[in-house]
C-alpha positions in Angstrom: 3.5 -26.9 6.7 2.7 -22.8 5.5 -0.3 -23.0 4.1 -1.7 -20.2 1.6 -5.7 -19.7 1.8 -7.7 -19.2 -2.1 -10.7 -19.9 -3.4 -10.0 -22.8 -6.4 -11.9 -20.8 -8.4 -11.8 -17.0 -9.5 -15.7 -17.6 -11.0 -18.0 -14.4 -9.7 -20.5 -16.9 -9.2 -18.7 -19.5 -7.0 -17.7 -16.2 -4.7 -19.0 -16.8 -1.4 -22.5 -14.9 0.0 -23.4 -12.7 1.6 -20.9 -10.4 1.5 -17.6 -11.6 2.2 -14.5 -11.2 0.6 -12.2 -14.2 -0.3 -8.8 -13.8 1.6 -5.8 -15.3 0.8 -2.7 -16.1 4.0 0.5 -15.8 2.5 3.2 -17.2 4.8 6.8 -15.2 5.0 9.5 -17.8 6.4 11.7 -15.5 7.4 9.9 -12.5 9.2 10.0 -11.6 12.6 7.9 -9.2 13.2 5.0 -11.8 11.5 4.8 -15.2 9.8 2.1 -13.8 6.9 0.3 -12.0 5.0 -3.3 -11.2 3.5 -4.0 -11.3 0.0 -7.2 -10.1 -1.3 -8.2 -9.2 -4.5 -8.3 -6.3 -6.3 -11.2 -6.9 -9.1 -14.4 -7.8 -7.7 -17.1 -7.0 -9.8 -19.1 -9.3 -11.1 -18.1 -10.6 -14.2 -14.9 -9.3 -13.5 -11.9 -10.6 -17.0 -8.9 -11.4 -14.1 -8.5 -14.2 -12.6 -5.8 -14.4 -9.5 -3.0 -17.3 -10.6 -0.4 -18.7 -8.2 2.7 -17.3 -8.7 6.4 -18.8 -7.5 8.2 -15.4 -6.1 12.0 -15.2 -7.3 10.4 -16.2 -11.2 8.1 -13.2 -10.7 10.7 -11.0 -9.7 12.8 -12.3 -12.2 10.3 -12.2 -15.2 9.5 -8.2 -13.8 13.6 -7.1 -13.7 13.3 -7.2 -17.2 11.2 -4.5 -18.3 12.6 -2.0 -19.1 9.6 0.6 -19.9 7.7 0.4 -15.8 8.9 2.1 -13.0 11.2 -1.1 -11.4 11.8 -1.2 -7.7 15.7 -1.7 -6.3 15.9 -5.1 -4.2 14.3 -4.7 -0.9 17.9 -4.4 0.8 18.4 -0.8 -0.5 15.2 0.8 0.6 15.1 3.3 3.1 14.0 2.9 6.8 10.6 4.8 6.4 9.8 2.5 3.2 10.9 -1.0 4.6 8.6 0.4 8.1 6.0 1.4 5.9 5.5 -1.3 3.9 5.6 -3.5 7.4 3.0 -1.3 8.6 0.8 -1.5 5.3 1.0 -5.7 5.1 1.0 -5.6 8.5 -2.1 -8.6 9.6 -3.4 -7.0 13.0 -4.3 -4.1 10.7 -8.3 -4.3 10.1 -7.8 -3.7 6.7 -6.7 -5.9 3.8 -4.3 -5.0 1.0 -5.3 -5.7 -2.3 -2.6 -8.4 -4.3 -0.3 -6.9 -6.8 -1.9 -6.7 -10.3 0.2 -7.5 -12.8 0.9 -8.2 -17.1 2.6 -9.9 -18.0 3.9 -10.4 -22.4 7.1 -12.3 -24.0 10.2 -11.2 -25.5 13.5 -13.1 -27.1 15.9 -14.3 -24.7 19.3 -12.7 -25.4 21.6 -15.4 -27.7 21.4 -17.0 -30.6 18.5 -19.3 -30.1 16.4 -15.8 -28.9 17.8 -14.1 -32.4 16.6 -17.3 -34.3 13.0 -16.7 -32.5 13.3 -20.4 -31.0 13.4 -19.0 -27.7 11.1 -16.2 -25.5 10.9 -15.2 -22.2 8.4 -13.5 -19.9 8.2 -10.4 -19.2 6.3 -8.8 -15.6 5.2 -5.4 -15.8 3.4 -4.6 -12.5 0.6 -2.3 -13.0 -0.4 -2.5 -8.8 2.1 -3.7 -5.7 5.7 -3.9 -7.0 6.4 -2.8 -3.6 4.2 -5.1 -1.7 6.0 -8.8 -4.3 9.2 -8.0 -3.4 9.1 -7.4 0.0 6.9 -10.7 1.1 9.5 -12.4 -1.9 12.4 -10.6 1.0 11.0 -12.0 3.9 10.1 -15.2 2.9 6.9 -15.6 0.4 7.9 -18.4 -1.9 4.6 -18.4 -3.8 1.5 -15.5 -3.9 -1.8 -14.7 -5.5 -1.2 -12.0 -8.6 -4.2 -10.7 -10.6 -4.4 -11.0 -14.3 -6.2 -10.0 -17.2 -7.6 -14.0 -18.0 -6.2 -13.7 -21.5 -2.4 -13.6 -20.0 -3.1 -16.1 -16.9 -2.0 -19.1 -19.5 0.9 -16.8 -20.1 1.9 -16.4 -16.4 1.2 -19.8 -15.4 3.9 -20.6 -18.5 6.5 -18.6 -16.7 6.4 -17.0 -13.4 3.3 -19.9 -12.2 3.1 -21.8 -8.6 4.7 -25.5 -8.5 2.2 -27.5 -8.0 2.7 -28.3 -4.3 2.3 -25.1 -3.8 -1.3 -25.5 -5.2 -2.1 -29.0 -3.2 -1.2 -26.3 0.1 -4.6 -24.3 -1.1 -7.5 -23.7 1.7 -10.3 -21.0 0.9 -11.0 -18.1 3.2 -13.5 -15.3 3.4 -13.8 -12.3 5.9 -16.6 -12.0 8.3 -18.5 -8.8 8.9 -15.3 -8.3 11.7 -12.8 -8.3 8.6 -11.1 -11.7 10.2 -10.5 -14.2 8.1 -12.7 -17.5 8.7 -11.8 -20.6 7.0 -13.9 -22.9 5.0 -14.9 -26.4 5.5 
């Protein structure tokens, strides 16, 4: 069974000491070049008002496809070869550089149909501030869930509309990076 590795809390007080930073290992189930990607937080300074939320990849992309205000990418299968090669190299876990996780914002709007018109049903709308290529590529490569960063005031809403299942959340194991940049599992 594949696991996603993350710190169980995003509190600055619980950050690892000695300069190491948390690393999330995201399994890719349909990606022959490599079987996982590594991601790190976007906001790492003390007192950050951002949280890491584990999301269901399909739910997140469905909410992102509803965004009519920002740049929304075409499906990965329609990307040209150079773009595919570039994102594959960017996410390659053998690189010493660890990419940042996607950074998103979420709002709601009335859902289509009668219940939406009556203001009884709403749907989530996700906008990427960074990492849309990463998110879409990881989902196409077989990632079922992965971490994203969001402002703390939007974290509950993101969990409501895009949150990963309990199965995904129970498979977490914390890791950190050592001085070499390689992930190290914590007891």
